[in-house]
C-alpha positions as CSV (number, residue, x, y, z in Angstrom):
1,X,61.1,271.6,190.0
2,X,57.4,271.1,190.1
3,X,57.0,272.7,186.7
4,X,59.7,270.3,185.3
5,X,57.9,267.3,186.8
6,X,54.6,268.5,185.3
7,X,56.2,268.8,181.8
8,X,57.6,265.3,182.1
9,X,54.2,264.0,183.2
10,X,52.4,265.7,180.3
11,X,55.0,264.4,177.8
12,X,54.6,260.9,179.1
13,X,50.8,261.2,179.0
14,X,50.9,262.3,175.4
15,X,53.2,259.4,174.4
16,X,50.9,256.9,176.1
17,X,47.9,258.4,174.4
18,X,49.6,258.1,171.0
19,X,50.4,254.5,171.6
20,X,46.9,253.7,172.8
21,X,45.2,255.5,169.9
22,X,47.2,254.9,166.8
23,X,46.1,256.4,163.5
24,X,44.4,254.3,160.8
25,X,46.6,251.9,159.0
26,X,47.7,252.8,155.5
27,X,45.5,251.6,152.7
28,X,47.3,249.5,150.1
29,X,46.3,249.5,146.5
30,X,45.2,246.2,145.0
31,X,48.2,243.9,144.5
32,X,50.5,246.2,146.6
33,X,50.7,243.7,149.5
34,X,51.5,240.9,147.2
35,X,54.5,242.8,145.7
36,X,56.0,244.1,148.9
37,X,55.6,241.6,151.6
38,X,58.8,239.9,152.8
39,X,59.4,236.4,151.4
40,X,58.6,233.6,153.9
41,X,61.4,231.5,155.4
42,X,62.7,228.6,153.3
43,X,61.7,225.0,153.9
44,X,59.2,225.7,156.7
45,X,57.2,222.6,157.9
46,X,54.2,223.5,155.8
47,X,55.6,224.7,152.5
48,X,56.7,223.2,149.2
49,X,59.2,224.7,146.9
50,X,58.9,224.1,143.1
51,X,61.2,224.9,140.2
52,X,59.8,226.5,137.1
53,X,61.0,228.1,133.8
54,X,61.8,231.9,133.9
55,X,58.6,233.9,133.5
56,X,58.7,235.8,130.2
57,X,55.7,238.2,130.6
58,X,52.7,238.5,132.8
59,X,50.2,236.1,134.6
60,X,47.1,236.4,132.3
61,X,46.1,232.9,131.2
62,X,44.0,234.3,128.4
63,X,46.8,236.0,126.5
64,X,49.0,234.2,124.0
65,X,51.9,236.3,125.1
66,X,51.6,235.1,128.7
67,X,50.6,231.5,127.9
68,X,52.9,229.0,129.6
69,X,52.7,225.9,131.7
70,X,53.3,227.9,134.8
71,X,50.8,230.6,134.1
72,X,48.1,228.1,133.3
73,X,49.0,226.2,136.5
74,X,48.9,229.4,138.6
75,X,45.5,230.2,137.1
76,X,44.2,226.7,138.1
77,X,45.4,227.4,141.7
78,X,44.1,230.9,142.2
79,X,41.4,231.7,139.7
80,X,37.9,230.2,139.6
81,X,36.5,228.2,136.7
82,X,33.1,227.0,135.8
83,X,34.4,223.6,134.6
84,X,37.6,221.8,135.2
85,X,38.6,218.9,132.9
86,X,35.0,218.8,131.6
87,X,33.4,218.5,135.1
88,X,31.5,221.3,136.7
89,X,33.4,222.9,139.6
90,X,30.9,222.5,142.4
91,X,32.8,224.9,144.6
92,X,32.0,227.7,142.1
93,X,28.6,226.7,140.6
94,X,25.4,225.1,141.9
95,X,24.2,224.5,138.4
96,X,25.1,225.0,134.7
97,X,22.7,223.9,132.0
98,X,21.2,224.8,128.7
99,X,17.8,226.5,129.0
100,X,15.1,227.4,126.4
101,X,15.2,230.9,125.0
102,X,12.5,232.7,123.1
103,X,14.5,235.9,122.4
104,X,15.0,236.7,118.7
105,X,18.4,235.9,117.3
106,X,19.4,233.6,120.2
107,X,20.6,230.2,119.0
108,X,21.5,228.8,122.5
109,X,21.2,229.9,126.1
110,X,23.2,228.6,129.1
111,X,22.3,229.3,132.7
112,X,25.0,229.4,135.4
113,X,24.0,229.5,139.0
114,X,26.9,230.7,141.2
115,X,27.2,229.5,144.8
116,X,26.2,232.1,147.3
117,X,29.5,231.5,149.2
118,X,31.7,232.0,146.2
119,X,33.8,235.1,146.7
120,X,37.1,236.7,146.0
121,X,39.9,236.8,148.6
122,X,39.0,240.4,149.4
123,X,35.4,239.4,150.3
124,X,33.8,240.6,147.0
125,X,31.2,238.0,145.7
126,X,31.8,236.3,142.4
127,X,28.9,237.5,140.1
128,X,27.8,237.9,136.6
129,X,30.0,241.0,136.4
130,X,33.0,238.7,136.3
131,X,31.4,236.8,133.3
132,X,30.7,240.1,131.6
133,X,34.2,241.4,132.1
134,X,35.9,238.3,130.7
135,X,33.5,238.1,127.7
136,X,33.9,241.7,126.7
137,X,37.7,241.6,126.9
138,X,38.0,238.3,125.0
139,X,36.3,239.8,122.0
140,X,38.1,243.2,122.1
141,X,41.7,242.3,123.0
142,X,44.2,241.2,120.3
143,X,46.3,238.1,120.9
144,X,44.0,236.1,123.1
145,X,43.6,232.3,123.6
146,X,40.6,230.6,121.9
147,X,38.2,233.6,121.5
148,X,35.8,231.9,119.1
149,X,33.4,230.7,121.9
150,X,33.2,234.2,123.3
151,X,32.8,235.8,119.9
152,X,29.6,233.6,119.6
153,X,28.0,235.2,122.7
154,X,25.3,237.8,122.0
155,X,24.6,239.0,125.5
156,X,24.9,238.1,129.2
157,X,22.1,238.7,131.6
158,X,22.4,238.6,135.4
159,X,19.7,238.3,138.1
160,X,19.5,237.2,141.8
161,X,22.1,239.7,142.9
162,X,24.4,238.6,140.1
163,X,24.4,235.0,141.2
164,X,22.3,233.7,138.3
165,X,24.0,234.3,134.9
166,X,22.2,233.6,131.5
167,X,24.5,233.6,128.5
168,X,22.8,234.0,125.1
169,X,24.7,232.8,122.0
170,X,24.1,234.1,118.5
171,X,25.5,230.8,117.2
172,X,25.5,227.4,118.9
173,X,28.7,226.3,120.8
174,X,28.7,222.6,121.6
175,X,31.8,222.9,123.8
176,X,30.4,225.7,125.9
177,X,32.0,224.1,129.0
178,X,35.3,225.4,127.8
179,X,34.2,229.0,128.4
180,X,34.3,231.2,131.5
181,X,37.2,229.4,133.0
182,X,39.9,231.3,134.9
183,X,37.6,234.3,135.7
184,X,39.5,237.4,136.8
185,X,38.4,239.8,139.6
186,X,36.5,242.3,137.5
187,X,35.7,244.6,140.4
188,X,39.4,245.6,140.6
189,X,39.7,246.5,136.9
190,X,36.2,247.6,135.6
191,X,37.1,251.3,135.9
192,X,38.8,251.0,132.5
193,X,42.1,252.4,133.7
194,X,44.0,249.4,132.6
195,X,43.7,247.3,129.4
196,X,43.0,243.6,129.7
197,X,46.5,243.0,128.1
198,X,48.2,244.5,131.2
199,X,45.9,243.9,134.3
200,X,47.8,240.8,135.4
201,X,51.2,241.9,134.3
202,X,52.7,242.2,137.8
203,X,50.5,240.1,140.1
204,X,47.1,238.4,140.5
205,X,45.6,240.9,143.0
206,X,42.7,238.7,144.3
207,X,42.0,235.0,144.3
208,X,39.0,232.8,144.4
209,X,40.9,229.5,144.3
210,X,42.6,227.4,147.0
211,X,45.6,229.7,147.0
212,X,46.3,233.4,146.7
213,X,49.4,235.2,145.4
214,X,51.4,236.6,148.4
215,X,54.6,237.9,146.8
216,X,56.1,238.3,143.3
217,X,59.8,238.9,143.3
218,X,60.9,239.4,139.7
219,X,64.5,240.1,140.4
220,X,65.0,236.8,142.4
221,X,62.5,234.9,140.3
222,X,60.3,233.8,143.1
223,X,56.5,233.7,143.3
224,X,54.9,232.7,146.6
225,X,51.4,231.5,147.1
226,X,49.6,231.1,150.5
227,X,46.5,229.2,151.3
228,X,43.4,231.3,150.7
229,X,41.7,231.6,154.1
230,X,38.5,232.9,152.4
231,X,38.2,229.8,150.3
232,X,34.7,228.4,150.9
233,X,35.1,225.0,149.2
234,X,35.1,221.6,151.0
235,X,38.7,220.8,150.0
236,X,41.0,223.7,150.8
237,X,44.7,223.6,150.0
238,X,46.6,220.9,151.8
239,X,49.8,222.8,152.2
240,X,50.0,226.3,153.6
241,X,52.5,227.7,151.2
242,X,53.8,227.1,147.6
243,X,57.1,228.8,146.6
244,X,57.9,228.8,142.9
245,X,61.5,229.5,142.0
246,X,62.8,230.2,138.5
247,X,65.5,227.6,137.5
248,X,67.9,229.5,135.2
249,X,70.3,226.7,134.5
250,X,70.5,223.0,134.5
251,X,73.2,222.8,137.2
252,X,71.0,225.0,139.5
253,X,68.1,222.7,139.0
254,X,70.2,219.6,139.8
255,X,71.7,221.1,142.9
256,X,68.3,222.3,144.3
257,X,66.7,218.9,143.8
258,X,69.8,217.1,145.2
259,X,69.8,219.3,148.3
260,X,66.1,218.9,148.8
261,X,65.5,222.7,148.6
262,X,63.2,222.0,145.6
263,X,60.9,218.9,145.5
264,X,59.5,219.3,142.0
265,X,60.6,220.7,138.7
266,X,58.4,221.7,135.7
267,X,60.8,222.9,133.0
268,X,61.6,223.1,129.3
269,X,64.5,220.6,128.8
270,X,68.0,221.7,128.0
271,X,70.6,219.8,126.0
272,X,71.5,217.4,128.7
273,X,68.9,218.0,131.5
274,X,66.9,214.8,131.0
275,X,70.0,212.7,131.1
276,X,71.2,214.5,134.2
277,X,67.9,214.1,136.1
278,X,67.6,210.4,135.1
279,X,70.9,209.7,136.8
280,X,69.9,211.3,140.1
281,X,68.8,208.7,142.8
282,X,65.4,209.0,144.4
283,X,64.0,211.0,141.6
284,X,61.3,210.3,139.0
285,X,61.1,211.9,135.6
286,X,58.4,212.4,133.0
287,X,58.3,214.2,129.7
288,X,55.2,215.1,127.6
289,X,54.1,217.4,124.9
290,X,52.0,220.4,126.0
291,X,49.2,221.4,123.7
292,X,51.2,224.3,122.3
293,X,53.7,224.8,119.5
294,X,55.9,227.5,118.1
295,X,54.9,228.6,114.6
296,X,55.6,231.1,112.0
297,X,52.3,232.5,110.9
298,X,51.9,234.5,107.6
299,X,50.0,237.7,107.4
300,X,47.5,237.2,104.6
301,X,47.1,241.0,104.3
302,X,50.6,241.3,102.7
303,X,51.5,237.7,101.9
304,X,48.2,237.4,100.1
305,X,48.7,234.3,97.9
306,X,49.7,230.7,98.7
307,X,52.5,231.1,96.1
308,X,54.1,233.9,98.0
309,X,53.8,232.0,101.3
310,X,55.1,228.8,99.7
311,X,58.1,230.8,98.5
312,X,59.1,231.3,102.2
313,X,58.3,227.8,103.3
314,X,60.5,226.3,100.7
315,X,63.5,228.3,102.0
316,X,63.2,227.5,105.7
317,X,64.9,224.5,107.3
318,X,62.5,223.7,110.0
319,X,64.7,221.3,111.9
320,X,67.5,223.8,112.1
321,X,65.2,226.6,113.3
322,X,63.6,224.3,115.9
323,X,67.0,223.5,117.4
324,X,68.0,227.2,117.5
325,X,64.7,228.2,119.1
326,X,64.9,225.4,121.7
327,X,68.6,225.9,122.3
328,X,69.2,222.2,122.1
329,X,69.6,219.3,119.7
330,X,68.1,216.6,122.0
331,X,64.5,216.0,122.9
332,X,63.3,218.1,119.9
333,X,59.9,217.5,118.5
334,X,59.3,219.2,115.1
335,X,55.6,218.9,114.1
336,X,54.7,217.0,110.9
337,X,53.9,219.4,108.1
338,X,53.6,219.2,104.3
339,X,52.6,222.4,102.5
340,X,50.3,221.9,99.5
341,X,52.0,221.3,96.2
342,X,52.2,224.1,93.7
343,X,54.5,226.8,92.4
344,X,56.2,229.3,94.6
345,X,57.1,233.0,94.2
346,X,60.0,234.7,95.9
347,X,58.6,237.7,97.9
348,X,60.3,241.1,97.4
349,X,60.4,241.6,101.2
350,X,59.7,239.6,104.3
351,X,59.3,241.3,107.7
352,X,59.0,238.8,110.5
353,X,57.8,239.9,114.0
354,X,58.3,238.3,117.4
355,X,57.7,239.1,121.0
356,X,61.0,240.6,122.3
357,X,60.4,239.0,125.7
358,X,60.1,235.5,124.2
359,X,63.6,234.1,123.7
360,X,62.5,231.1,121.6
361,X,60.3,233.1,119.3
362,X,62.8,235.9,118.9
363,X,65.7,233.5,118.2
364,X,63.5,231.6,115.6
365,X,62.5,234.9,113.9
366,X,66.0,236.2,113.7
367,X,67.4,232.9,112.3
368,X,64.6,232.6,109.7
369,X,65.6,236.1,108.5
370,X,69.2,235.1,108.3
371,X,68.3,231.9,106.4
372,X,66.2,233.9,103.9
373,X,68.9,236.6,103.5
374,X,71.4,233.8,102.7
375,X,69.1,232.9,99.8
376,X,68.9,236.5,98.5
377,X,65.5,237.3,100.0
378,X,65.2,240.8,101.4
379,X,64.2,240.0,105.0
380,X,64.2,241.7,108.4
381,X,63.2,240.9,112.0
382,X,60.8,243.2,114.0
383,X,60.9,242.7,117.7
384,X,58.1,244.3,119.6
385,X,55.5,243.8,122.4
386,X,53.1,241.1,121.4
387,X,50.0,243.3,122.0
388,X,51.5,245.8,119.5
389,X,52.2,243.0,117.0
390,X,48.6,241.7,117.1
391,X,46.9,245.0,117.6
392,X,48.7,247.1,115.0
393,X,51.6,245.6,113.1
394,X,49.7,242.6,111.6
395,X,46.4,244.3,110.8
396,X,48.1,247.4,109.4
397,X,50.4,245.3,107.2
398,X,53.6,246.5,108.8
399,X,54.9,242.9,109.1
400,X,54.5,239.9,106.9
401,X,54.6,237.1,109.5
402,X,54.9,236.5,113.2
403,X,56.6,233.8,115.2
404,X,54.7,232.9,118.3
405,X,53.3,230.0,120.4
406,X,49.9,228.7,119.3
407,X,47.5,226.4,121.0
408,X,47.0,222.9,119.5
409,X,44.1,221.7,121.7
410,X,42.0,219.3,119.7
411,X,38.7,221.1,119.9
412,X,36.3,222.9,117.5
413,X,36.7,226.1,119.6
414,X,40.5,226.2,119.1
415,X,40.2,225.4,115.4
416,X,37.5,228.1,114.9
417,X,39.5,230.6,116.9
418,X,42.4,230.2,114.5
419,X,40.5,230.3,111.2
420,X,37.2,232.0,111.5
421,X,37.1,235.4,109.6
422,X,38.3,238.0,112.1
423,X,35.5,239.9,113.9
424,X,37.6,243.0,114.5
425,X,40.5,244.8,112.8
426,X,42.9,243.5,115.5
427,X,44.1,239.9,115.5
428,X,42.5,237.9,118.3
429,X,43.1,234.2,117.8
430,X,43.3,234.3,113.9
431,X,46.8,235.8,113.6
432,X,47.0,235.2,109.9
433,X,43.8,237.2,109.2
434,X,42.6,234.5,106.8
435,X,39.0,234.7,105.7
436,X,37.4,231.9,103.7
437,X,33.6,232.1,103.6
438,X,33.1,228.5,102.6
439,X,35.4,227.3,105.4
440,X,33.7,229.6,107.8
441,X,30.4,227.7,107.3
442,X,32.2,224.5,108.1
443,X,33.8,226.0,111.2
444,X,30.4,227.3,112.4
445,X,28.9,223.9,111.9
446,X,31.8,222.4,113.8
447,X,31.3,224.8,116.7
448,X,27.7,223.7,116.9
449,X,28.8,220.0,117.1
450,X,27.2,219.2,113.7
451,X,30.3,218.0,111.9
452,X,34.1,217.5,112.2
453,X,36.5,219.9,110.4
454,X,40.2,219.4,109.6
455,X,42.0,222.6,110.5
456,X,45.4,221.1,109.7
457,X,44.4,220.3,106.1
458,X,43.1,223.9,105.6
459,X,46.3,225.3,107.2
460,X,48.5,223.2,104.8
461,X,46.4,223.9,101.7
462,X,46.4,227.6,102.2
463,X,50.1,227.6,103.4
464,X,49.2,229.8,106.4
465,X,52.4,229.2,108.3
466,X,55.3,226.9,109.3
467,X,55.0,224.7,112.4
468,X,58.4,224.8,114.1
469,X,58.6,223.3,117.5
470,X,56.3,221.4,120.0
471,X,56.4,222.5,123.6
472,X,58.2,219.7,125.3
473,X,58.0,219.6,129.1
474,X,60.1,217.7,131.6
475,X,58.8,217.1,135.1
476,X,61.1,215.9,137.9
477,X,59.8,214.6,141.3
478,X,62.4,214.6,144.0
479,X,62.0,213.8,147.7
480,X,59.7,215.6,150.2
481,X,56.4,215.7,148.2
482,X,53.5,213.4,148.4
483,X,51.3,214.0,145.3
484,X,48.4,212.3,143.5
485,X,50.2,209.0,143.1
486,X,53.4,207.4,144.2
487,X,54.4,207.0,140.5
488,X,54.9,210.3,138.7
489,X,53.8,208.9,135.4
490,X,50.4,208.3,136.9
491,X,49.9,212.0,137.8
492,X,47.4,213.9,135.6
493,X,48.9,216.3,133.1
494,X,45.9,218.7,133.1
495,X,46.5,220.2,129.7
496,X,47.6,222.9,129.0
497,X,49.0,223.3,132.5
498,X,50.8,220.2,133.6
499,X,51.0,218.4,137.0
500,X,51.4,221.7,138.8
501,X,47.7,222.3,138.5
502,X,47.2,219.6,141.2
503,X,49.6,221.2,143.7
504,X,46.7,222.2,146.0
505,X,46.5,218.5,146.9
506,X,50.2,217.9,147.5
507,X,51.7,217.7,151.0
508,X,55.2,217.9,152.3
509,X,57.0,214.8,153.7
510,X,60.3,215.0,155.4
511,X,60.7,211.2,155.6
């Protein structure tokens, strides 16, 4: 009996010992927590739910394949920028200014002084390494947004434990404030195990903005952000949690706004959605054109003369293609375009590529092919990953054109990115691969702020593509959100993101 009691006593002692001295917690890989945590409860007192378009690819704001209103808004909420809307972000930088440089070959030097407190949500400081990482990948990755400014950088030098960053340019860039925005956490990717085209495919693993990504549920179409407790700025996020829900149909959006489950929508309009939302009581609606448009861009490697390219242009009904790509006949904005006059030549074959994950681009490409076939042109559609299209298919001449979204920001950096002679074999911003030395000189002067340049005229004269569809956005403000202004039409649009970029200032109201 005593022996049995001793055994029971020892067993209990061991159990208590295990409970008192647990083993070390499991170590999660970067981004694992964001993917696996349970979704928070709906409609909590300090959360706001927002309806968005279905997410087509990843979350990298620097990739054309990922570029969307939501991805740009998400970047504004979670990633640090040197300048926002032309104003220095004082939560990130203490100073940013042009400095003299005596080094040979340097046309311009900019010094950035990063705040000592500036850090990522995992405690890692923001340093010159983050500048270096973004620069190197913007000049080596195909299919990126506005690379011309980064292509002008010659070197980046860091000092003061990485908090002082000197950027030397081989050619002057007047709009240098457009660079080094939406920095990404380089310390999580610098090992080279992942390409820049895929590092933010699933999640943004660390934040340095007012919010951080908590969960990404692709199946349910839900992205949840929580307030970044490590944010050092004077104005942290007002609301604890933002929940973004994909709206996959107009009836779903109407019901969620009507029930109060969702207080704001930022969507691509459907055939009748604007009419439906305008009828709903206690809602406000605004539409605007995002600085982006769907285009067919010719590959000048294979479609090497304006006559060949004009032969395709003359056989495409842009209005019909725009309606097919958008999936609607209302609220369509087809860009103005008149190709230069001259003869045309019917090409022997036209292979048109599009990102298989982009429904609008894929539909437009397939319909253009059908339209050409109906006019006895040998045409085919090639659906692939956009990185494959820009990295291999275009430069190797395997396709003759690509349908994709292109930025239309009115800046010399955007224009130069589209038309400067390509720096590498892959296609970065210049998807057509056009190279005109005389126009290059004009673009370089425009980058330096020495003259204006008309990219639209060059585009039309060279017949480099076919503009198809402007990116029309509809924003709907329901009840339960107090934003920048009582009137939605007074909210800032924050191109190319939209009003969602201001969500860190919103608060919930149940009145």
